[in-house]
Structures are given as structure tokens and as C-alpha cells.
C-alpha positions in Angstrom: 15.1 18.5 6.7 18.2 17.6 4.6 17.7 16.2 1.2 17.6 12.3 1.0 20.1 11.6 -1.6 21.1 7.6 -1.2 20.9 5.5 -4.0 18.5 2.5 -4.1 16.6 3.5 -0.7 15.1 0.1 0.6 11.7 0.7 2.3 8.5 -1.3 2.7 5.0 -1.4 0.9 3.0 -0.7 3.7 2.4 -4.3 6.4 4.2 -5.7 8.5 3.0 -9.1 9.8 0.9 -8.4 13.4 1.5 -11.1 15.7 -0.4 -14.0 16.6 -1.3 -12.6 20.1 -3.1 -9.5 18.9 -4.7 -10.6 15.6 -6.6 -13.8 14.8 -4.5 -15.1 11.7 -6.3 -18.1 10.8 -9.5 -15.7 10.6 -7.7 -13.2 8.6 -6.0 -15.2 6.1 -10.3 -15.7 4.7 -10.1 -12.8 2.9 -9.2 -8.9 2.9 -12.2 -7.1 5.2 -13.9 -4.3 3.3 -16.0 -3.5 6.3 -15.2 -3.2 9.8 -14.2 -6.3 11.3 -13.8 -6.1 14.9 -13.9 -9.5 15.8 -10.2 -10.8 14.1 -8.8 -8.8 17.5 -8.0 -11.3 19.9 -7.5 -8.5 22.1 -10.4 -6.5 24.3 -12.2 -3.6 23.1 -10.6 -1.5 26.3 -7.1 -2.3 25.4 -7.0 -2.8 21.8 -5.6 0.9 21.1 -2.5 0.2 23.7 -1.9 -3.5 22.7 -2.2 -2.1 18.4 0.8 0.7 20.1 3.1 -2.1 21.7 2.4 -4.5 18.4 3.6 -1.4 16.5 6.7 -0.7 18.2 7.5 -4.4 17.7 7.1 -3.5 14.0 9.6 -0.5 13.9 11.9 -2.2 15.9 12.1 -5.2 13.5 12.3 -2.9 10.7 14.9 -0.9 11.8 16.7 -3.9 12.7 16.5 -5.7 8.8 18.2 -2.2 8.2 15.0 -0.4 6.2 15.9 3.3 5.0 12.2 4.4 5.3 10.0 2.2 7.5 6.2 2.6 7.9 4.1 1.7 11.2 3.4 -2.0 9.5 0.0 -1.2 9.4 -0.8 -3.2 12.5 -3.3 -1.3 13.6 -5.4 -2.3 10.0 -7.8 -5.2 9.6 -7.2 -4.2 6.0 -4.9 -1.9 3.8 -8.1 0.0 3.2 -11.2 -0.3 5.8 -9.8 1.7 8.5 -10.2 4.9 6.3 -12.5 3.6 4.1 -15.6 3.0 7.1 -14.3 5.7 9.0 -16.2 8.3 6.0 -19.1 9.9 6.8 -21.5 8.8 4.0 -20.8 4.8 4.9 -24.4 3.5 6.0 -24.0 3.0 9.7 -26.9 0.3 9.8 -26.7 -1.7 6.5 -24.2 -3.5 4.8 -23.6 -3.1 1.1 -22.5 -6.4 -1.1 -20.3 -6.3 -4.3 -20.6 -9.5 -6.5 -16.8 -10.9 -7.9 -16.1 -13.3 -10.4 -12.9 -14.8 -9.7 -11.8 -18.2 -11.8 -15.0 -18.9 -12.9 -17.0 -18.5 -9.8 -19.3 -16.0 -8.5 -19.7 -14.6 -5.1 -20.8 -11.6 -2.7 -18.2 -10.1 -0.2 -20.0 -7.1 1.9 -18.8 -3.5 1.7 -19.4 -0.3 2.8 -22.8 1.5 1.8 -22.5 5.0 0.8 -25.9 6.5 1.8 -24.8 9.6 1.8 -22.1 11.8 0.3 -18.6 10.8 1.3 -16.6 13.2 3.3 -13.9 13.1 5.6 -15.1 14.0 9.0 -11.8 14.5 11.2 -8.2 13.2 10.5 -7.6 8.8 10.4 -3.9 8.1 10.3 -2.6 11.2 11.2 -2.4 9.5 15.0 -0.7 6.4 13.5 1.6 8.3 11.3 2.8 10.9 14.7 3.0 7.8 16.8 5.6 6.3 14.3 7.2 9.6 13.8 7.8 9.6 17.6 9.5 6.4 17.6 11.9 6.6 14.6 14.4 8.8 13.7 14.6 7.1 10.8 12.4 8.1 7.3 8.5 7.4 7.6 6.1 6.5 5.1 2.7 5.6 5.2 -0.3 4.3 2.9 -3.5 4.9 2.6 -6.4 3.4 0.0 -6.8 5.8 -2.7 -10.2 6.9 -4.4 -10.7 4.8 -7.2 -10.1 1.6 -5.6 -12.2 2.6 -2.9 -15.2 3.3 -4.7 -14.5 -0.3 -6.8 -14.7 -1.6 -3.1 -17.9 0.2 -1.9 -21.7 0.0 -3.1 -22.2 3.4 -4.3 -25.6 3.7 -3.1 -26.5 7.4 -3.3 -24.3 8.0 -6.1 -25.5 7.8 -9.8 -22.1 6.4 -10.6 -18.6 4.6 -9.6 -17.2 7.8 -11.0 -19.0 10.5 -8.8 -18.2 8.5 -5.7 -14.7 8.6 -6.8 -14.5 12.1 -7.1 -15.9 12.6 -3.9 -13.6 9.8 -1.9 -10.5 11.8 -3.7 -11.2 14.9 -2.2 -11.3 13.2 1.4 -8.0 11.5 0.6 -6.8 15.2 -0.1 -7.8 16.2 3.0 -5.9 13.3 4.7 -2.4 13.7 2.8 -2.3 17.2 3.3 -2.4 16.1 7.5 -0.1 13.2 7.1 2.3 15.9 5.6 1.6 18.3 8.4 2.0 15.8 10.9 5.6 14.5 9.8 5.2 11.5 7.3 8.4 11.9 4.4 6.0 9.7 1.7 2.2 9.3 1.5 1.6 6.5 -0.5 -2.4 6.1 -1.9 -2.6 2.0 -2.8 -4.8 1.4 -5.6 -4.8 -2.2 -7.0 -7.9 -2.3 -8.5 -6.7 0.1 -11.2 -5.6 -3.2 -12.4 -8.4 -5.2 -11.6 -10.9 -2.7 -13.4 -8.6 -1.2 -16.1 -11.5 -0.2 -18.8 -12.5 2.5 -15.9 -9.1 3.3 -15.1 -8.3 4.2 -18.1 -11.9 6.8 -18.1 -11.2 8.4 -15.2 -8.3 6.9 -12.7 -5.8 8.8 -13.7 -8.1 12.3 -12.5 -8.8 11.0 -9.6 -5.3 10.2 -8.5 -4.7 14.1 -9.7 -7.4 15.1 -7.7 -6.2 13.4 -4.3 -2.9 14.6 -4.4 -4.5 18.4 -5.9 -1.7 21.0 -4.2 0.6 18.7 -2.6 3.7 20.2 -3.7 7.4 18.1 -3.4 8.3 20.2 -0.2 5.5 18.9 1.5 7.3 15.3 1.1 7.3 13.0 -1.6 4.1 10.7 -3.2 4.0 7.4 -4.2 1.1 5.3 -5.5 0.7 1.4 -5.4 -0.1 -0.7 -7.8 -0.1 -4.3 -7.4 -2.2 -7.7 -9.1 -3.4 -8.4 -5.0 -1.5 -10.2 -1.9 0.3 -13.2 -2.6 -1.5 -15.2 -0.3 -5.0 -14.4 -2.1 -4.0 -14.0 -5.7 -1.3 -17.0 -5.5 -0.8 -16.8 -9.8 -0.7 -14.0 -11.1 -0.5 -12.9 -14.8 3.5 -11.3 -16.3 2.3 -8.3 -17.1 0.3 -5.3 -16.2 -2.9 -3.8 -17.8 -2.9 -0.7 -16.2 0.4 1.3 -15.5 2.0 2.9 -18.2 -0.7 5.5 -17.7 -0.1 6.8 -15.0 3.0 9.1 -16.6 0.5 11.2 -16.9 -0.2 11.4 -13.2 1.2 13.7 -10.6 2.4 11.3 -8.5 6.1 10.8 -7.7 6.6 7.1 -7.6 5.0 4.2 -8.8 5.3 1.4 -6.4 5.5 -2.4 -8.2 5.9 -6.0 -7.8 8.5 -7.8 -10.5 9.5 -10.5 -8.3 6.4 -13.2 -7.8 5.1 -12.0 -11.9 7.9 -12.3 -13.3 7.1 -9.0 -14.8 8.7 -8.1 -18.3 10.8 -5.0 -17.2 11.0 -3.1 -20.4 7.3 -1.6 -19.2 9.6 0.5 -17.2 10.6 3.0 -20.3 6.7 4.2 -20.0 7.1 5.8 -16.9 10.1 7.9 -17.8 9.3 10.7 -16.0 8.2 8.5 -12.1 10.5 7.4 -9.5 10.1 3.3 -9.5 9.6 1.6 -6.0 10.7 -2.1 -7.5 9.4 -5.1 -5.9 12.3 -7.4 -5.6 10.3 -9.9 -3.0 8.4 -13.2 -4.3 6.3 -13.1 -1.2 4.6 -15.8 -2.7 7.8 -18.2 -2.3 7.8 -18.8 1.7 11.3 -19.4 1.6 13.8 -16.2 2.0 15.9 -14.9 -1.1 19.5 -15.0 -1.5 21.2 -11.2 -1.3 22.3 -12.5 -4.4 19.0 -13.0 -6.3 17.5 -9.9 -5.0 20.5 -8.0 -6.2 20.0 -9.6 -10.0 16.5 -8.4 -9.6 17.9 -4.7 -8.9 20.0 -5.2 -11.7 17.7 -6.4 -14.4 15.5 -3.1 -13.8 18.5 -1.1 -14.1 18.8 -1.6 -18.0 15.5 -0.1 -18.3 15.8 2.9 -15.3 18.8 4.8 -13.9 19.9 4.1 -10.3 18.6 7.7 -9.1 15.2 6.7 -10.0 14.6 3.0 -8.4 13.6 2.7 -4.8 13.9 -1.4 -3.4 10.5 -2.9 -1.9 8.8 -5.9 -1.3 6.3 -6.8 -4.5 3.4 -5.7 -2.1 2.5 -5.8 1.9 4.2 -8.8 4.0 0.8 -8.5 6.2 0.3 -12.4 5.7 3.3 -14.2 6.1 4.9 -15.1 9.1 7.1 -13.1 11.2 10.1 -14.6 10.8 10.2 -15.0 7.2 9.0 -11.8 6.3 12.0 -10.5 8.3 14.0 -12.7 6.6 13.4 -12.0 2.7 13.7 -8.0 4.3 17.3 -8.5 5.3 18.0 -10.1 2.1 16.5 -7.2 0.2 18.5 -4.6 2.5 21.7 -7.1 1.4 21.2 -7.3 -2.2 20.3 -3.7 -2.4 23.8 -3.0 -0.6 25.8 -5.1 -3.1 23.9 -3.1 -6.1 25.0 0.1 -4.1 28.7 -0.8 -4.1 29.0 -1.4 -7.8 27.5 2.2 -9.0 
């Protein structure tokens, strides 16, 4: 494929809103699924794959109409960004769920998570059909996401493992196998999602970079572009966000090429980007906690703020995070504004 030289290319972080006829969006709003949650789907199991394919085609067309340069499949087939891949692995107990206690706003709650009663292993490709389907339905550059090993280990009950670190290492091997197959199937960009590095920065500092490097071992630029998304969580789940990352510049030591961050909703101090001098930055410029649609001028100003610290050749433009929880018309309008704002800045360079 010819080298992609467009300045300030636009993309999606990963997800796009799923249609109401496909998924129960009210039930979806209750939390982010960690175990498989088939009751979210409104379509009977025997028709579900075909329905997901149809909804994916609609999402692809929306992203093309909005003008994105690099598109995803909208993660239309997923109940959450992480549970499809995590629960497809050997080692996940098929009879029992684990439990994870989380503290938020002073309240402790327990959520069901995958329980590893055996070694975590990838038995077969999990998302290869998804990327092949996307490749068959667009001639634009394409990207796919999968959960990173650190985040999956934190979203699981380690069960038979002596530590989360040991589980994360086996998960990194599984991710590495999947990444290689995704590039072979036509992906231009493969992104691993690691939001829980931000949530648990102490453990991330101990072994997070090592896990990323193992997950991307043997991946070369000739195969495609690697990215890592680090965020504070979906705006629908985390409406109030800190203005700085607790784990970010440490990723300068990783082999990943692009770091995807959110800057609009948290009003991030962009001087932190000086700490990632070798990385391309996927800059979040759409506030997904605000239901109003940004103007192109607002987007342009957010991009120009980053250009004080990062050369335009090192910037990719995106929403802050996944758009899964937004109304479709709002998501589409925001993407149109993003593309227009990037075009305005590009014209000045």
C-alpha cells in the first residue's frame, strides 16, 4: 500500500453508536460488560451475526460520509471494548464467573469478571473476521482495536495465577498472536486499549511497558502501524475527569508507535506531550461528555493547542474516546466537525 503522508489524518478511537434495533441501549448504559452479556442484543441468536454485519455496513458508511481518513468497524459486534476478546480465550472458566471489587466515590461494589481457572491462551483468531469484513467494505485505511494485556488482567479474576503480572504476561502472548493475524488480514492500524494503566498506575509502572512490548513483539512497521489508547474511561461512565494522567509519559519507553489520549473533556495540559518525543499522538479533540456538537473552529483551536508541543507530522486527530454511548446523530455531527476542523488547520500548514 502506498505510504500515507496526509497531515493531521482523522480517525476514530474505536467504537461508534450501535443502533437501537440491534442492542438494548438502556441496558448498555448500566455499565461496561466484562463477562459475556448476550441479553444486551435485541436480535435472536440465529440472526445476530447477519444483523451485526448489516449494522456494521451502516457504521462504515457513516464514517466515510463524515470524511474520516482512517476508519474502524465501529466495534458494532461488541458488548464492550474488551469482553469479546477476553472471554474467547482458553483458561476462562466456562461455569463460574470471578468477582472484582472496585472502589468509586467512596463506594465499594463487586462486578462479575472472567475467572481464569487455567492458563490464558488464544485458541483461534478472535477479530480476524471483523477486520476482513471491514477491508471488504471500504477502500480507506482501516484500523481495529483489541484490549491490552494489562487492562485485561486488571478486569479479571486471576484464579489459578499467582499474580496479575503472571496473568498479564500470558495475555500479552495471546494479544501478540492476534495482532499479527490482524495485520495479515489487512489492518493498517492495530490499537491496543489500555485504560486501566491510568487507573492503576503503580502496577503499570512496575510492568505495564513490559507487557505492551511483549504484546507487540515481532511487529514491524512494514506490517502496519501500532497504537495504544490510554484514557480515563467513557464519559458516560466517568463524567468528571482529572486534568492530568497518572500514567502516560512512561510509554515513551514502549515500542508502540502511536499513543491515543483524551484532551478535550479533561482539558489536559498539553505540555505533557513533550514527554513523548518519539511517539505519534492520536489527539482527542471531541468532548464526549458534552452532548452539544463542537464547531469546526473549536476543534481547530484544540488542534492548534497541541501544535505548540508536537509537530503536525506527529499528530492524528480523533475523538477523546469511544463514541459507543452517544446518540448516533450527535456522534456523526461531532465527527463532521472534527474533520472540518482538521481541514482548517491543515490548510494553514
